[in-house]
C-alpha positions as YAML, in Angstrom:
chain: A
units: angstrom
residues:
- id: 1
  name: UNK
  ca: [-36.07, -14.40, 21.13]
- id: 2
  name: UNK
  ca: [-37.73, -13.60, 17.82]
- id: 3
  name: UNK
  ca: [-37.16, -11.95, 14.51]
- id: 4
  name: UNK
  ca: [-39.04, -8.70, 13.96]
- id: 5
  name: UNK
  ca: [-38.90, -4.91, 13.97]
- id: 6
  name: UNK
  ca: [-37.86, -4.78, 17.56]
- id: 7
  name: UNK
  ca: [-35.00, -7.29, 17.13]
- id: 8
  name: UNK
  ca: [-33.67, -9.16, 20.22]
- id: 9
  name: UNK
  ca: [-31.33, -6.60, 21.78]
- id: 10
  name: UNK
  ca: [-32.10, -3.87, 24.24]
- id: 11
  name: UNK
  ca: [-35.16, -1.83, 23.24]
- id: 12
  name: UNK
  ca: [-37.85, -1.14, 25.78]
- id: 13
  name: UNK
  ca: [-40.40, -3.00, 23.60]
- id: 14
  name: UNK
  ca: [-38.33, -6.09, 23.29]
- id: 15
  name: UNK
  ca: [-37.31, -6.37, 26.99]
- id: 16
  name: UNK
  ca: [-40.80, -5.97, 28.35]
- id: 17
  name: UNK
  ca: [-42.38, -8.28, 25.75]
- id: 18
  name: UNK
  ca: [-39.64, -10.80, 26.29]
- id: 19
  name: UNK
  ca: [-40.27, -10.68, 30.06]
- id: 20
  name: UNK
  ca: [-44.02, -11.13, 29.61]
- id: 21
  name: UNK
  ca: [-43.59, -14.05, 27.25]
- id: 22
  name: UNK
  ca: [-41.13, -15.83, 29.61]
- id: 23
  name: UNK
  ca: [-43.50, -15.42, 32.52]
- id: 24
  name: UNK
  ca: [-46.35, -16.78, 30.45]
- id: 25
  name: UNK
  ca: [-44.37, -19.86, 29.34]
- id: 26
  name: UNK
  ca: [-43.19, -20.57, 32.91]
- id: 27
  name: UNK
  ca: [-46.63, -19.91, 34.41]
- id: 28
  name: UNK
  ca: [-45.17, -17.42, 36.94]
- id: 29
  name: UNK
  ca: [-46.15, -14.00, 38.17]
- id: 30
  name: UNK
  ca: [-42.57, -12.83, 38.53]
- id: 31
  name: UNK
  ca: [-38.95, -14.00, 38.36]
- id: 32
  name: UNK
  ca: [-36.19, -13.31, 40.97]
- id: 33
  name: UNK
  ca: [-33.74, -11.78, 38.44]
- id: 34
  name: UNK
  ca: [-34.30, -10.41, 34.93]
- id: 35
  name: UNK
  ca: [-31.28, -9.71, 32.64]
- id: 36
  name: UNK
  ca: [-30.44, -7.46, 29.89]
- id: 37
  name: UNK
  ca: [-28.47, -10.17, 28.14]
- id: 38
  name: UNK
  ca: [-26.43, -8.00, 25.90]
- id: 39
  name: UNK
  ca: [-25.45, -4.37, 25.38]
- id: 40
  name: UNK
  ca: [-27.32, -2.91, 22.41]
- id: 41
  name: UNK
  ca: [-25.21, -0.45, 20.42]
- id: 42
  name: UNK
  ca: [-28.29, 0.79, 18.56]
- id: 43
  name: UNK
  ca: [-30.45, 1.60, 21.63]
- id: 44
  name: UNK
  ca: [-29.76, 4.35, 24.09]
- id: 45
  name: UNK
  ca: [-28.56, 2.71, 27.39]
- id: 46
  name: UNK
  ca: [-31.03, 4.86, 29.31]
- id: 47
  name: UNK
  ca: [-33.88, 3.18, 27.38]
- id: 48
  name: UNK
  ca: [-32.63, -0.29, 28.15]
- id: 49
  name: UNK
  ca: [-32.05, 0.44, 31.89]
- id: 50
  name: UNK
  ca: [-35.33, 2.23, 32.08]
- id: 51
  name: UNK
  ca: [-37.08, -0.87, 30.81]
- id: 52
  name: UNK
  ca: [-35.40, -3.01, 33.50]
- id: 53
  name: UNK
  ca: [-36.42, -0.48, 36.15]
- id: 54
  name: UNK
  ca: [-39.99, -0.71, 34.84]
- id: 55
  name: UNK
  ca: [-39.94, -4.47, 34.97]
- id: 56
  name: UNK
  ca: [-39.04, -4.34, 38.62]
- id: 57
  name: UNK
  ca: [-41.50, -1.62, 39.60]
- id: 58
  name: UNK
  ca: [-44.31, -3.40, 37.67]
- id: 59
  name: UNK
  ca: [-43.76, -6.55, 39.78]
- id: 60
  name: UNK
  ca: [-42.40, -8.71, 36.95]
- id: 61
  name: UNK
  ca: [-38.96, -9.23, 38.66]
- id: 62
  name: UNK
  ca: [-37.49, -8.60, 42.05]
- id: 63
  name: UNK
  ca: [-34.05, -7.61, 40.82]
- id: 64
  name: UNK
  ca: [-32.19, -6.95, 37.60]
- id: 65
  name: UNK
  ca: [-28.87, -7.90, 36.14]
- id: 66
  name: UNK
  ca: [-26.81, -7.45, 32.93]
- id: 67
  name: UNK
  ca: [-24.83, -9.86, 30.77]
- id: 68
  name: UNK
  ca: [-21.95, -9.45, 28.28]
- id: 69
  name: UNK
  ca: [-21.42, -5.68, 29.10]
- id: 70
  name: UNK
  ca: [-17.83, -4.65, 29.27]
- id: 71
  name: UNK
  ca: [-16.42, -2.57, 32.08]
- id: 72
  name: UNK
  ca: [-17.24, 0.79, 30.58]
- id: 73
  name: UNK
  ca: [-20.80, -0.14, 29.78]
- id: 74
  name: UNK
  ca: [-21.19, -1.85, 33.11]
- id: 75
  name: UNK
  ca: [-20.26, 1.35, 34.88]
- id: 76
  name: UNK
  ca: [-22.68, 3.32, 32.73]
- id: 77
  name: UNK
  ca: [-25.50, 0.91, 33.16]
- id: 78
  name: UNK
  ca: [-24.99, 0.62, 37.01]
- id: 79
  name: UNK
  ca: [-24.94, 4.41, 37.36]
- id: 80
  name: UNK
  ca: [-28.22, 4.82, 35.46]
- id: 81
  name: UNK
  ca: [-29.91, 2.04, 37.52]
- id: 82
  name: UNK
  ca: [-28.69, 3.54, 40.73]
- id: 83
  name: UNK
  ca: [-30.25, 6.87, 39.82]
- id: 84
  name: UNK
  ca: [-33.49, 5.12, 38.98]
- id: 85
  name: UNK
  ca: [-33.52, 3.31, 42.36]
- id: 86
  name: UNK
  ca: [-33.16, -0.18, 40.89]
- id: 87
  name: UNK
  ca: [-29.58, -1.31, 41.51]
- id: 88
  name: UNK
  ca: [-27.83, -3.85, 39.31]
- id: 89
  name: UNK
  ca: [-27.12, -6.76, 41.53]
- id: 90
  name: UNK
  ca: [-25.31, -9.24, 39.17]
- id: 91
  name: UNK
  ca: [-23.39, -9.48, 35.96]
- id: 92
  name: UNK
  ca: [-23.39, -12.63, 33.77]
- id: 93
  name: UNK
  ca: [-20.32, -12.69, 31.50]
- id: 94
  name: UNK
  ca: [-19.12, -15.50, 29.22]
- id: 95
  name: UNK
  ca: [-15.83, -16.61, 30.74]
- id: 96
  name: UNK
  ca: [-13.67, -19.71, 30.56]
- id: 97
  name: UNK
  ca: [-10.08, -20.82, 29.99]
- id: 98
  name: UNK
  ca: [-10.34, -20.28, 26.18]
- id: 99
  name: UNK
  ca: [-12.50, -17.12, 26.38]
- id: 100
  name: UNK
  ca: [-10.73, -14.59, 28.50]
- id: 101
  name: UNK
  ca: [-12.17, -11.22, 27.41]
- id: 102
  name: UNK
  ca: [-13.13, -10.70, 30.99]
- id: 103
  name: UNK
  ca: [-9.51, -10.56, 32.05]
- id: 104
  name: UNK
  ca: [-8.40, -8.24, 29.30]
- id: 105
  name: UNK
  ca: [-11.28, -5.88, 30.11]
- id: 106
  name: UNK
  ca: [-10.52, -6.09, 33.87]
- id: 107
  name: UNK
  ca: [-14.23, -6.71, 34.47]
- id: 108
  name: UNK
  ca: [-13.77, -8.65, 37.74]
- id: 109
  name: UNK
  ca: [-12.05, -5.62, 39.36]
- id: 110
  name: UNK
  ca: [-14.84, -3.37, 37.98]
- id: 111
  name: UNK
  ca: [-17.54, -5.59, 39.48]
- id: 112
  name: UNK
  ca: [-15.72, -5.81, 42.85]
- id: 113
  name: UNK
  ca: [-15.44, -2.02, 42.96]
- id: 114
  name: UNK
  ca: [-19.15, -1.59, 42.10]
- id: 115
  name: UNK
  ca: [-20.26, -4.27, 44.54]
- id: 116
  name: UNK
  ca: [-22.01, -6.28, 41.81]
- id: 117
  name: UNK
  ca: [-22.05, -10.03, 41.93]
- id: 118
  name: UNK
  ca: [-20.92, -12.20, 39.04]
- id: 119
  name: UNK
  ca: [-21.89, -15.59, 37.49]
- id: 120
  name: UNK
  ca: [-19.83, -16.90, 34.61]
- id: 121
  name: UNK
  ca: [-21.69, -18.61, 31.85]
- id: 122
  name: UNK
  ca: [-20.17, -21.01, 29.33]
- id: 123
  name: UNK
  ca: [-17.44, -22.10, 31.81]
- id: 124
  name: UNK
  ca: [-17.09, -25.27, 29.76]
- id: 125
  name: UNK
  ca: [-16.86, -23.39, 26.44]
- id: 126
  name: UNK
  ca: [-19.97, -24.93, 24.84]
- id: 127
  name: UNK
  ca: [-18.68, -28.46, 25.88]
- id: 128
  name: UNK
  ca: [-15.15, -28.02, 24.60]
- id: 129
  name: UNK
  ca: [-13.78, -28.12, 28.11]
- id: 130
  name: UNK
  ca: [-15.23, -31.53, 28.91]
- id: 131
  name: UNK
  ca: [-14.17, -34.97, 27.98]
- id: 132
  name: UNK
  ca: [-16.60, -35.08, 24.98]
- id: 133
  name: UNK
  ca: [-14.12, -34.00, 22.25]
- id: 134
  name: UNK
  ca: [-10.92, -35.58, 23.46]
- id: 135
  name: UNK
  ca: [-11.09, -38.29, 20.80]
- id: 136
  name: UNK
  ca: [-12.55, -36.08, 18.05]
- id: 137
  name: UNK
  ca: [-15.97, -34.88, 17.28]
- id: 138
  name: UNK
  ca: [-18.59, -37.52, 18.20]
- id: 139
  name: UNK
  ca: [-21.77, -37.99, 16.20]
- id: 140
  name: UNK
  ca: [-24.78, -36.24, 17.70]
- id: 141
  name: UNK
  ca: [-22.58, -33.70, 19.67]
- id: 142
  name: UNK
  ca: [-23.31, -29.96, 19.64]
- id: 143
  name: UNK
  ca: [-20.53, -29.42, 17.16]
- id: 144
  name: UNK
  ca: [-22.40, -31.58, 14.63]
- id: 145
  name: UNK
  ca: [-25.74, -29.95, 15.03]
- id: 146
  name: UNK
  ca: [-24.97, -26.47, 13.73]
- id: 147
  name: UNK
  ca: [-25.65, -24.85, 17.05]
- id: 148
  name: UNK
  ca: [-23.42, -22.76, 19.25]
- id: 149
  name: UNK
  ca: [-20.17, -24.69, 18.71]
- id: 150
  name: UNK
  ca: [-18.52, -24.33, 15.31]
- id: 151
  name: UNK
  ca: [-16.85, -27.60, 14.40]
- id: 152
  name: UNK
  ca: [-14.03, -25.67, 12.71]
- id: 153
  name: UNK
  ca: [-12.82, -24.68, 16.18]
- id: 154
  name: UNK
  ca: [-12.07, -28.29, 16.95]
- id: 155
  name: UNK
  ca: [-8.91, -28.66, 14.83]
- id: 156
  name: UNK
  ca: [-6.40, -31.43, 15.44]
- id: 157
  name: UNK
  ca: [-4.25, -28.93, 17.30]
- id: 158
  name: UNK
  ca: [-7.13, -27.81, 19.50]
- id: 159
  name: UNK
  ca: [-8.08, -31.31, 20.36]
- id: 160
  name: UNK
  ca: [-4.51, -32.20, 21.23]
- id: 161
  name: UNK
  ca: [-4.43, -29.13, 23.53]
- id: 162
  name: UNK
  ca: [-7.72, -30.37, 25.15]
- id: 163
  name: UNK
  ca: [-5.95, -33.65, 25.81]
- id: 164
  name: UNK
  ca: [-3.07, -31.84, 27.49]
- id: 165
  name: UNK
  ca: [-5.51, -29.94, 29.69]
- id: 166
  name: UNK
  ca: [-7.19, -33.17, 30.56]
- id: 167
  name: UNK
  ca: [-3.85, -34.59, 31.68]
- id: 168
  name: UNK
  ca: [-3.37, -31.61, 34.05]
- id: 169
  name: UNK
  ca: [-6.87, -32.21, 35.43]
- id: 170
  name: UNK
  ca: [-6.07, -35.89, 36.03]
- id: 171
  name: UNK
  ca: [-2.97, -34.87, 38.00]
- id: 172
  name: UNK
  ca: [-5.34, -32.68, 40.15]
- id: 173
  name: UNK
  ca: [-7.63, -35.76, 40.56]
- id: 174
  name: UNK
  ca: [-10.26, -33.87, 38.65]
- id: 175
  name: UNK
  ca: [-12.22, -34.23, 35.41]
- id: 176
  name: UNK
  ca: [-11.47, -31.67, 32.72]
- id: 177
  name: UNK
  ca: [-14.91, -30.14, 33.37]
- id: 178
  name: UNK
  ca: [-14.23, -29.85, 37.12]
- id: 179
  name: UNK
  ca: [-10.84, -28.20, 36.47]
- id: 180
  name: UNK
  ca: [-12.45, -25.78, 34.05]
- id: 181
  name: UNK
  ca: [-15.05, -24.70, 36.60]
- id: 182
  name: UNK
  ca: [-12.48, -24.50, 39.40]
- id: 183
  name: UNK
  ca: [-10.28, -22.32, 37.16]
- id: 184
  name: UNK
  ca: [-13.20, -19.87, 36.62]
- id: 185
  name: UNK
  ca: [-13.83, -19.73, 40.40]
- id: 186
  name: UNK
  ca: [-10.16, -19.83, 41.41]
- id: 187
  name: UNK
  ca: [-9.42, -16.37, 42.77]
- id: 188
  name: UNK
  ca: [-12.88, -15.40, 44.10]
- id: 189
  name: UNK
  ca: [-13.44, -12.89, 41.22]
- id: 190
  name: UNK
  ca: [-16.52, -14.84, 40.08]
- id: 191
  name: UNK
  ca: [-19.36, -15.44, 42.52]
- id: 192
  name: UNK
  ca: [-20.57, -18.58, 40.76]
- id: 193
  name: UNK
  ca: [-20.62, -20.49, 37.47]
- id: 194
  name: UNK
  ca: [-23.52, -21.33, 35.37]
- id: 195
  name: UNK
  ca: [-23.53, -24.78, 33.82]
- id: 196
  name: UNK
  ca: [-25.75, -26.47, 31.24]
- id: 197
  name: UNK
  ca: [-26.45, -30.18, 31.65]
- id: 198
  name: UNK
  ca: [-28.50, -32.78, 29.80]
- id: 199
  name: UNK
  ca: [-27.93, -35.58, 32.31]
- id: 200
  name: UNK
  ca: [-27.97, -35.81, 36.12]
- id: 201
  name: UNK
  ca: [-24.44, -37.19, 36.12]
- id: 202
  name: UNK
  ca: [-23.14, -34.04, 34.45]
- id: 203
  name: UNK
  ca: [-24.50, -31.95, 37.32]
- id: 204
  name: UNK
  ca: [-22.84, -34.30, 39.89]
- id: 205
  name: UNK
  ca: [-19.56, -34.17, 38.02]
- id: 206
  name: UNK
  ca: [-19.54, -30.33, 37.77]
- id: 207
  name: UNK
  ca: [-20.52, -29.90, 41.36]
- id: 208
  name: UNK
  ca: [-17.39, -31.88, 42.33]
- id: 209
  name: UNK
  ca: [-15.28, -28.84, 41.14]
- id: 210
  name: UNK
  ca: [-15.70, -27.19, 44.53]
- id: 211
  name: UNK
  ca: [-13.65, -29.95, 46.17]
- id: 212
  name: UNK
  ca: [-10.48, -28.33, 44.78]
- id: 213
  name: UNK
  ca: [-10.45, -24.69, 43.81]
- id: 214
  name: UNK
  ca: [-6.79, -24.08, 44.51]
- id: 215
  name: UNK
  ca: [-4.17, -23.96, 41.81]
- id: 216
  name: UNK
  ca: [-0.39, -23.85, 42.12]
- id: 217
  name: UNK
  ca: [1.54, -21.32, 40.01]
- id: 218
  name: UNK
  ca: [2.98, -24.29, 38.06]
- id: 219
  name: UNK
  ca: [-0.52, -25.58, 37.18]
- id: 220
  name: UNK
  ca: [-1.71, -22.19, 36.00]
- id: 221
  name: UNK
  ca: [1.37, -21.78, 33.77]
- id: 222
  name: UNK
  ca: [0.76, -25.22, 32.31]
- id: 223
  name: UNK
  ca: [-2.89, -24.39, 31.70]
- id: 224
  name: UNK
  ca: [-1.86, -21.25, 29.95]
- id: 225
  name: UNK
  ca: [0.49, -23.16, 27.71]
- id: 226
  name: UNK
  ca: [-2.41, -25.26, 26.27]
- id: 227
  name: UNK
  ca: [-5.54, -23.08, 26.79]
- id: 228
  name: UNK
  ca: [-5.18, -21.15, 23.57]
- id: 229
  name: UNK
  ca: [-8.03, -18.74, 23.27]
- id: 230
  name: UNK
  ca: [-10.45, -19.67, 20.58]
- id: 231
  name: UNK
  ca: [-13.13, -17.60, 18.97]
- id: 232
  name: UNK
  ca: [-15.85, -18.99, 21.20]
- id: 233
  name: UNK
  ca: [-17.23, -15.73, 22.53]
- id: 234
  name: UNK
  ca: [-20.49, -15.61, 20.54]
- id: 235
  name: UNK
  ca: [-21.43, -12.43, 22.34]
- id: 236
  name: UNK
  ca: [-18.37, -10.43, 21.29]
- id: 237
  name: UNK
  ca: [-20.51, -7.80, 19.44]
- id: 238
  name: UNK
  ca: [-21.99, -6.85, 22.76]
- id: 239
  name: UNK
  ca: [-18.87, -7.16, 25.09]
- id: 240
  name: UNK
  ca: [-16.65, -5.34, 22.51]
- id: 241
  name: UNK
  ca: [-19.08, -2.46, 22.11]
...
């Protein structure tokens, strides 16, 4: 949120100040859910979870969640919050067809066991899993703005793979974005998916994913053939800790 002596990770000072600034900007007295958005390897987990507990008890939020915590850290965080009396109700991991750390970590099984909900963010891989880059990198796109999508990820081979995935989506009578969201939600392991949109039509298109959440074994194998995992997990320092 800002550069400074308290960083932007999981210290008590940062979390509480971050919450206060967010409430001020939005003109709200409280939010429904406040997240610890990444595990901080340099701050005791008890301090981070204690700050979340304080945020709830002080009326700044009704509930708390975590994001980009792996299974081990999720278990530890959930246990601390349970002891404090402020349960963790939701986990927000980055997850999509070309960012599958959630599966290697078996996070979905962990969340199911703990009774914690889940909402996948970046289900469209910073726009890679949309139709935007099928013909290359268009001017003015995220990949040209030096933001969260490194243009080096969009090699000729990657773009060709995206085209193959788009072909699979067309056979399912879906857009690539719809198929990508359906894939994230396919087995019930994720409660929901969080999308970012700059135009109303994008929201309409993404919402159409729920019309077909079923995949055949053949479709899943074909997707695996072309959904090569790229280095798009910008939060790996947290989830790998």
